[in-house]
matplotlib code that plots the C-alpha trace (Angstrom):
import matplotlib.pyplot as plt

x = [0.1, 1.5, 2.7, 1.1, -1.8, -0.1, 3.1, 3.6, 7.3, 9.8, 7.5, 7.7, 5.1, 3.4, 2.0, 0.4, 1.2, 2.1, 5.8, 8.8, 8.2, 5.0, 3.8, 5.4, 7.5, 9.3, 11.6, 12.1, 9.2, 7.0, 3.3, 2.0, -1.6, -3.2, -7.0, -7.7, -5.6, -2.0, 0.4, 3.5, 4.7, 8.3, 11.5, 12.4, 15.5, 13.3, 11.0, 11.7, 14.0, 12.1, 8.9, 8.7, 9.1, 6.1, 3.8, 0.9, 1.2, 3.9, 2.9, 6.0, 5.3, 8.2, 8.9, 5.4, 4.1, 1.6, -0.7, -3.7, -6.8, -8.4, -11.6, -14.3, -16.3, -19.0, -20.9, -24.3, -23.8, -27.3, -29.8, -31.7, -31.4, -28.9, -28.6, -27.3, -29.9, -28.7, -25.1, -26.2, -28.1, -25.3, -22.7, -25.1, -24.7, -27.7, -27.0, -27.3, -30.0, -32.2, -32.1, -33.5, -37.1, -39.4, -37.8, -34.2, -32.0, -32.6, -36.4, -35.5, -33.4, -36.0, -38.5, -36.0, -35.0, -38.5, -39.4, -36.3, -36.3, -34.0, -32.0, -31.6, -30.5, -27.9, -26.6, -25.9, -24.5, -22.2, -20.6, -19.8, -18.6, -16.3, -14.8, -14.0, -12.6, -10.3, -8.9, -7.9, -11.0, -11.6, -14.2, -16.9, -19.9, -23.2, -26.0, -29.6, -31.6, -33.0, -36.1, -37.6, -40.5, -40.2, -40.1, -37.6, -35.2, -35.3, -34.8, -31.8, -30.2, -30.8, -29.1, -26.1, -25.9, -25.8, -23.2, -21.2, -21.9, -21.3, -18.4, -14.8, -15.3, -16.7, -19.8, -21.0, -24.5, -26.0, -29.7, -30.1, -33.9, -33.2, -31.8, -34.5, -38.2, -40.0, -42.8, -45.6, -44.5, -43.6, -46.4, -45.7, -42.1, -42.8, -44.8, -41.9, -39.4, -41.8, -42.1, -38.3, -38.1, -41.2, -41.7, -38.7, -35.8, -37.4, -37.6, -34.2, -32.7, -35.0, -33.7, -30.2, -29.9, -27.8, -24.5, -25.3, -27.7, -27.0, -28.9, -28.2, -28.3, -28.1, -30.4, -31.9, -32.5, -33.0, -32.4, -30.6, -33.6, -34.9, -31.5, -31.3, -34.7, -33.4, -30.2, -32.0, -34.3, -31.1, -29.3, -32.3, -31.9, -28.2, -27.3, -24.2, -24.8, -23.0, -23.9, -23.8, -22.7, -22.3, -21.8, -23.7, -24.2, -23.1, -26.1, -24.1, -23.9, -20.4, -21.2, -24.2, -22.5, -19.9, -22.6, -24.3, -21.1, -21.2, -18.6, -18.1, -19.1, -18.9, -18.4, -17.7, -17.1, -18.9, -18.1, -17.2, -14.1, -16.2, -17.7, -14.2, -13.0, -16.1, -15.1, -11.8, -13.1, -15.5, -13.1, -15.3, -13.7, -14.0, -14.7, -13.9, -15.5, -13.7, -15.7, -18.8, -16.8, -15.4, -18.5, -20.6, -17.9, -17.9, -15.4, -15.3, -13.2, -13.4, -11.1, -8.3, -5.8, -8.3, -8.7, -4.9, -4.6, -7.2, -5.8, -9.2, -8.6, -9.3, -10.7, -11.8, -14.3, -15.5, -19.0, -20.1, -23.6, -25.5, -26.0, -23.0, -20.1, -20.2, -16.9, -16.0, -12.3, -11.1, -7.5, -9.2, -10.7, -7.3, -5.8, -8.7, -8.1, -4.4, -4.9, -8.1, -7.9, -4.1, -3.9, -0.3, -0.1, 0.7, -2.4, -4.5, -3.4, -4.0, -7.4, -8.4, -6.9, -6.7, -8.9, -11.4, -11.7, -12.2, -15.0, -16.8, -16.2, -13.8, -10.7, -9.4, -8.2, -6.5, -3.1, -0.7, 0.2, 0.0, -3.5, -5.2, -7.5, -5.5, -7.0, -4.3, -3.9, -1.0, 0.3, 2.4, 4.1, 7.5, 6.2, 2.9, 2.7, 1.8, -1.6, -2.4, -0.5, -2.0, -5.4, -6.7, -3.7, -4.6, -2.1, -3.7, -2.5, -5.0, -6.6, -6.6, -9.8, -9.4, -6.3, -7.9, -6.4, -8.4, -6.9, -7.6, -10.1]
y = [0.0, 3.4, 5.6, 8.7, 9.1, 12.2, 14.1, 17.7, 18.4, 21.1, 23.7, 26.7, 26.3, 28.9, 26.9, 29.9, 28.3, 31.2, 31.5, 33.7, 33.9, 35.7, 33.1, 30.0, 29.7, 26.5, 26.8, 23.6, 22.0, 19.2, 18.4, 14.8, 13.6, 10.5, 9.8, 13.5, 14.9, 16.3, 13.5, 15.4, 19.0, 20.2, 20.6, 18.1, 17.1, 16.1, 13.7, 10.2, 8.1, 6.4, 8.2, 9.8, 6.3, 5.2, 7.8, 6.6, 10.0, 12.6, 16.1, 18.3, 22.0, 23.6, 25.9, 27.1, 28.4, 26.3, 27.9, 26.7, 26.7, 30.1, 30.4, 33.0, 33.3, 35.7, 35.5, 35.8, 33.8, 32.4, 35.1, 35.9, 38.8, 41.6, 45.1, 47.1, 49.8, 50.2, 50.6, 53.3, 55.1, 54.9, 56.3, 59.1, 60.0, 58.2, 56.7, 53.0, 53.7, 55.3, 52.1, 49.4, 49.2, 49.1, 48.3, 48.6, 47.4, 44.1, 44.2, 44.0, 40.9, 39.3, 39.7, 38.3, 35.4, 34.3, 34.2, 32.2, 28.4, 26.2, 25.5, 29.1, 29.9, 27.0, 27.8, 31.5, 30.8, 28.0, 30.6, 32.9, 30.1, 28.8, 32.3, 32.2, 28.6, 30.1, 32.5, 29.8, 29.2, 25.8, 26.6, 29.1, 30.3, 31.0, 32.9, 32.9, 36.1, 37.0, 34.9, 36.0, 33.8, 30.3, 28.4, 30.6, 30.7, 27.0, 26.6, 29.0, 26.8, 23.7, 25.1, 26.1, 22.5, 21.4, 23.6, 21.9, 18.5, 19.1, 21.6, 21.0, 23.3, 23.0, 25.0, 26.3, 27.5, 30.2, 31.2, 34.9, 35.2, 38.4, 40.4, 43.0, 42.9, 41.8, 44.0, 41.7, 42.4, 46.0, 47.1, 44.3, 43.8, 41.9, 39.2, 38.8, 38.3, 35.7, 34.0, 33.6, 32.3, 30.0, 28.9, 29.0, 28.3, 25.1, 23.8, 25.0, 23.0, 20.0, 19.6, 20.2, 23.1, 25.5, 25.5, 28.9, 31.7, 35.4, 38.6, 42.1, 44.3, 48.0, 50.9, 49.8, 46.1, 44.8, 46.4, 44.8, 43.4, 41.7, 40.2, 39.0, 37.2, 35.5, 34.4, 33.0, 30.8, 29.8, 28.7, 26.8, 24.7, 24.4, 26.5, 28.9, 32.5, 35.4, 38.9, 41.7, 44.3, 48.0, 48.5, 51.8, 52.9, 51.9, 49.9, 48.0, 45.0, 44.1, 44.0, 42.0, 39.5, 39.0, 38.7, 36.0, 34.0, 34.7, 33.0, 36.3, 39.9, 41.2, 44.7, 46.7, 50.0, 51.7, 49.4, 51.3, 50.7, 49.0, 46.6, 45.7, 44.9, 42.8, 40.8, 40.2, 38.8, 36.6, 35.3, 36.3, 36.7, 40.3, 39.8, 42.9, 43.3, 45.8, 45.1, 46.7, 49.6, 50.2, 49.6, 52.0, 54.6, 54.6, 56.8, 55.1, 51.9, 49.3, 50.0, 47.9, 49.5, 48.6, 45.0, 44.7, 46.4, 44.0, 41.0, 40.2, 37.7, 39.5, 37.6, 39.0, 37.9, 38.8, 39.4, 38.5, 39.9, 41.5, 44.9, 46.1, 43.7, 42.1, 40.7, 36.9, 36.9, 36.5, 37.7, 40.9, 41.4, 40.8, 43.6, 45.9, 45.0, 45.9, 49.1, 50.4, 49.2, 48.9, 45.2, 43.8, 41.0, 38.3, 39.6, 39.4, 35.8, 34.9, 36.6, 34.2, 31.0, 30.4, 33.3, 32.8, 29.2, 30.0, 32.5, 29.5, 27.3, 25.1, 24.1, 21.4, 23.8, 27.2, 25.9, 23.5, 20.9, 17.2, 16.1, 19.1, 18.7, 18.6, 21.7, 23.6, 26.4, 26.4, 29.6, 30.9, 33.6, 34.4, 35.3, 35.0, 38.8, 38.6, 37.2, 40.8, 42.5, 41.6, 42.7, 40.9, 38.5, 34.7, 33.4, 30.3, 27.2, 24.9, 23.9, 20.7, 19.7, 16.9, 15.7, 15.7, 17.9, 20.3, 22.3, 25.9, 26.8]
z = [0.0, -1.0, 1.8, 0.4, -2.1, -3.6, -3.1, -4.3, -4.7, -6.0, -4.4, -2.1, 0.7, 2.6, 5.5, 7.3, 10.6, 13.0, 13.7, 13.0, 9.1, 8.3, 5.8, 7.6, 4.5, 3.5, 0.5, -1.6, 0.1, -0.2, 0.8, 0.8, 1.4, 2.6, 2.8, 2.0, 4.9, 4.9, 5.9, 5.5, 5.0, 5.2, 3.4, 0.7, 2.7, 5.7, 3.7, 5.1, 3.0, 0.0, 0.8, -2.6, -4.2, -2.1, -3.2, -5.6, -7.6, -7.7, -8.8, -10.0, -8.9, -10.9, -8.3, -7.8, -4.3, -2.5, 0.1, 1.9, -0.2, 0.2, 2.2, 1.4, 4.5, 3.3, 0.0, -1.4, -4.5, -5.2, -6.6, -9.6, -12.0, -11.5, -10.1, -13.1, -12.6, -8.9, -10.3, -12.7, -10.1, -7.7, -10.1, -10.6, -7.0, -5.2, -1.7, -0.9, 1.8, -0.9, -3.1, -0.9, -2.0, -5.0, -8.2, -6.9, -4.0, -2.2, -2.9, -6.7, -6.2, -3.9, -6.8, -9.3, -7.1, -6.3, -10.0, -11.0, -11.2, -9.2, -12.5, -13.3, -9.7, -9.9, -13.3, -12.5, -9.1, -10.5, -12.9, -10.1, -7.9, -10.7, -10.9, -7.2, -7.5, -10.3, -7.8, -5.4, -3.3, -1.9, 0.7, 0.5, 2.6, 0.6, 2.3, 1.5, 2.1, -1.3, -1.0, 2.5, 2.0, 3.3, 0.1, -1.8, 1.2, 1.3, -2.4, -2.3, 0.7, -1.4, -4.5, -2.3, -1.0, -4.5, -5.6, -3.0, -4.1, -8.0, -7.9, -6.5, -3.4, 0.1, 0.5, 3.9, 4.0, 6.1, 6.5, 6.2, 6.5, 8.5, 5.5, 5.2, 6.0, 2.8, 1.4, 2.5, 6.1, 5.8, 8.2, 10.8, 11.5, 14.6, 12.6, 10.3, 13.1, 14.5, 11.0, 10.8, 14.3, 14.5, 10.9, 8.7, 11.2, 12.4, 8.7, 8.0, 11.0, 10.3, 6.8, 7.6, 5.2, 7.1, 9.0, 10.6, 10.9, 10.0, 10.8, 9.1, 12.2, 11.0, 10.6, 7.2, 8.3, 11.9, 15.4, 18.2, 19.9, 16.8, 16.2, 19.6, 19.3, 16.1, 17.6, 20.6, 18.1, 16.2, 19.2, 20.6, 17.5, 17.9, 14.9, 15.2, 14.6, 12.8, 12.0, 9.5, 12.0, 12.1, 8.3, 7.9, 11.5, 15.0, 16.1, 18.8, 16.4, 17.3, 21.0, 20.5, 18.2, 21.0, 23.6, 21.6, 20.9, 17.1, 15.0, 13.2, 13.0, 9.4, 7.8, 11.1, 9.5, 12.3, 15.2, 18.3, 20.4, 23.0, 20.4, 19.2, 22.7, 23.1, 20.0, 21.5, 24.8, 22.9, 20.4, 17.6, 14.1, 12.4, 8.8, 6.7, 3.2, 1.0, -1.9, -0.5, 0.8, -2.7, -4.6, -2.3, -2.1, 1.5, 3.4, 6.7, 6.8, 9.6, 12.6, 11.6, 14.0, 16.9, 15.7, 15.7, 19.0, 20.6, 18.6, 17.0, 14.3, 10.9, 8.1, 4.7, 2.2, -1.3, -0.2, -3.8, -4.3, -7.1, -5.4, -3.3, -4.2, -7.6, -7.1, -8.1, -7.2, -3.7, -4.7, -5.9, -2.5, -0.9, -3.0, -2.1, 1.6, 1.4, -0.8, 1.0, 4.6, 5.0, 5.7, 4.9, 2.4, 5.2, 7.1, 3.9, 3.3, 6.9, 6.6, 3.7, 5.2, 8.9, 10.1, 7.4, 8.3, 11.9, 11.0, 9.6, 12.7, 10.7, 12.5, 10.0, 7.4, 6.7, 7.7, 6.2, 8.9, 9.3, 10.1, 8.4, 5.5, 2.3, 0.6, -1.4, -3.9, -6.4, -7.5, -10.4, -8.4, -6.9, -3.6, -1.6, -1.7, -5.4, -4.4, -3.2, -6.0, -9.3, -10.6, -13.7, -14.0, -13.7, -11.1, -9.6, -11.3, -9.6, -6.4, -4.3, -2.4, 0.3, -1.6, -5.1, -7.6, -10.0, -12.6, -12.8, -15.5]

ax = plt.figure().add_subplot(projection="3d")
ax.plot(x, y, z, "-o")
ax.set_aspect("equal")
plt.show()
């Protein structure tokens, strides 16, 4: 029986294991897998004698860099239609808050998503997801939230699960019924929160359709009291929680996310110093979303210095969605995080590997170490910093998911 299923050699390896080197770099390195997990990672000279001859398959990397497969911990990939009209209005100077109803904003996408068939939703989402995979992504979170009625929300989550079955990527699903209040409940917000808690959430949990529950807590969405009710219902069903927090105003979202033990608090442009300190005490990951900041032409960035000061783990995501971040490349988001938010390239790579995995509650990936899941990305670069440097250049040579290689398309 072979010692290893596959062995990648003649590579430079960025393990992302914390240490003296920012990337956990190994020059002239080797990665070997067995049964979907990493069996060995280290220098070629440290490989046990005869081990290479005992590998069922040897992959020559020709000096490429290997990193952990990238993790995108916040996307809205499944939706119908587009928001081109919103884009045109925003370029003309209209604020986002003014474009959240009628024939624009989230309400427009809700109408288009409800009207779309499952096959149409799958086909369009698969195109977007394949683009993310081509940028090195091996794990992605996909939210619902553009149905807002029970049946469409469940359909969205089923489509997301199908993406994970049929494409070379792990998909984690999140129920975001508390995205905005739908038109049919516009005059009775309390009834909609009850509908989410008492009708939809139990069905989501019963059918195993979600790995977490999210709430958009902000002035244009749900307040802290409503978010607390939904989180309590989710936790009663043993579903982890996460939050869109303090994107457009300080609603105390970061503090509430921490108090509720959220996996992550996402956006955080207006989070207070007290909120950031609360995240640190709770161990909640901060997910920053430079795509929305860029696309909405915002001027207030997340408090990166405070996050660093309090040693809050920073993750970043594409936030791929039709209205505020139509981005289908995680390396593009990495560049934006460096240029717009001041992250360093090592911080950006940690934010899309080990910290992003933690934001999804996953502790088996995001670092290259023996025993971890063998999710890899191979890169045609001379340094890992190039992942944050290039825009528009295709640098991912392929990915590996649970030990199985997939060529970049």
